[in-house]
C-alpha positions as CSV (number, residue, x, y, z in Angstrom):
1,M,11.5,3.9,-3.6
2,K,10.7,7.6,-4.1
3,P,13.5,10.0,-5.0
4,I,14.8,11.9,-2.1
5,T,17.1,14.9,-1.3
6,L,19.1,14.8,1.7
7,P,20.2,18.0,3.3
8,P,23.9,18.6,3.7
9,S,25.4,17.8,7.2
10,P,25.5,20.4,9.8
11,P,28.7,22.4,10.2
12,G,30.9,21.8,13.1
13,S,31.5,18.7,15.3
14,D,28.5,18.9,17.6
15,P,27.6,15.2,18.3
16,A,24.1,16.2,19.1
17,A,23.6,18.1,15.8
18,Q,25.2,15.2,13.9
19,F,23.0,12.7,15.4
20,A,20.0,14.7,14.8
21,W,21.0,15.1,11.0
22,I,21.6,11.2,10.7
23,R,18.1,10.5,12.4
24,A,16.5,13.1,10.0
25,C,18.2,11.4,7.0
26,L,17.2,7.8,8.0
27,Q,13.6,9.0,8.5
28,T,13.5,10.6,5.2
29,I,14.8,7.5,3.6
30,E,12.3,5.3,5.6
31,R,9.4,7.4,4.5
32,A,10.6,7.3,0.8
33,S,10.7,3.4,0.8
34,Q,7.2,2.9,2.1
35,E,4.8,2.1,-0.6
36,E,1.4,3.9,-0.9
37,P,-1.6,1.6,-0.2
38,V,-3.3,3.2,-3.4
39,Q,-0.5,2.0,-5.5
40,I,-0.6,-1.4,-4.0
41,F,-4.3,-1.8,-4.5
42,D,-4.2,-0.4,-8.1
43,S,-1.5,-3.0,-9.0
44,Y,-3.9,-6.0,-8.7
45,S,-6.5,-6.8,-11.4
46,S,-8.8,-9.6,-12.2
47,D,-10.2,-11.0,-15.5
48,A,-13.3,-12.3,-13.6
49,T,-16.5,-10.2,-13.3
50,P,-16.7,-9.1,-9.7
51,S,-19.7,-10.5,-8.0
52,S,-21.5,-9.4,-4.7
53,T,-20.0,-12.6,-3.2
54,R,-18.0,-11.6,0.0
55,Q,-18.5,-14.6,1.9
56,L,-15.8,-17.5,1.6
57,L,-17.3,-20.8,2.3
58,V,-14.6,-22.1,4.6
59,A,-16.2,-25.4,5.6
60,A,-16.8,-26.5,1.9
61,P,-14.8,-24.0,-0.4
62,T,-15.3,-24.2,-4.1
63,T,-12.8,-22.8,-6.7
64,Q,-15.7,-20.7,-8.1
65,N,-16.5,-19.3,-4.6
66,L,-12.8,-18.5,-4.0
67,A,-12.6,-16.8,-7.4
68,N,-15.8,-14.7,-6.6
69,V,-14.5,-13.6,-3.2
70,L,-11.1,-12.7,-4.5
71,A,-12.5,-10.8,-7.6
72,A,-14.9,-8.9,-5.2
73,L,-12.0,-8.0,-2.9
74,I,-10.0,-6.8,-5.8
75,A,-12.9,-4.6,-7.0
76,D,-13.3,-3.3,-3.6
77,F,-9.6,-2.3,-3.2
78,R,-9.6,-0.5,-6.5
79,A,-12.9,1.2,-5.8
80,R,-11.6,2.3,-2.4
81,G,-14.4,0.6,-0.5
82,V,-17.2,-1.7,-0.6
83,K,-19.9,0.9,-1.4
84,R,-18.1,3.0,-3.9
85,S,-17.8,2.7,-7.7
86,G,-14.3,3.9,-8.4
87,P,-11.2,5.6,-7.0
88,T,-11.4,9.2,-5.9
């Protein structure tokens, strides 16, 4: 979760202002607890050399085919796309 700073509660006892403040605080907490896709993608790695294999042989899968597809998927995530060579 990212660090956050919540504003002080509004002065007075206006229920609408208190409710708006609570809603804004909860939205700030929600946004801070969401993970960035870039961080998720960068957290994966593979010790296999990525291949151009992006087709999983569902009818007769092999361990090698699955490893190739997974390595290609991880490489694509890290490159931010199929046709790119690295993160930007």
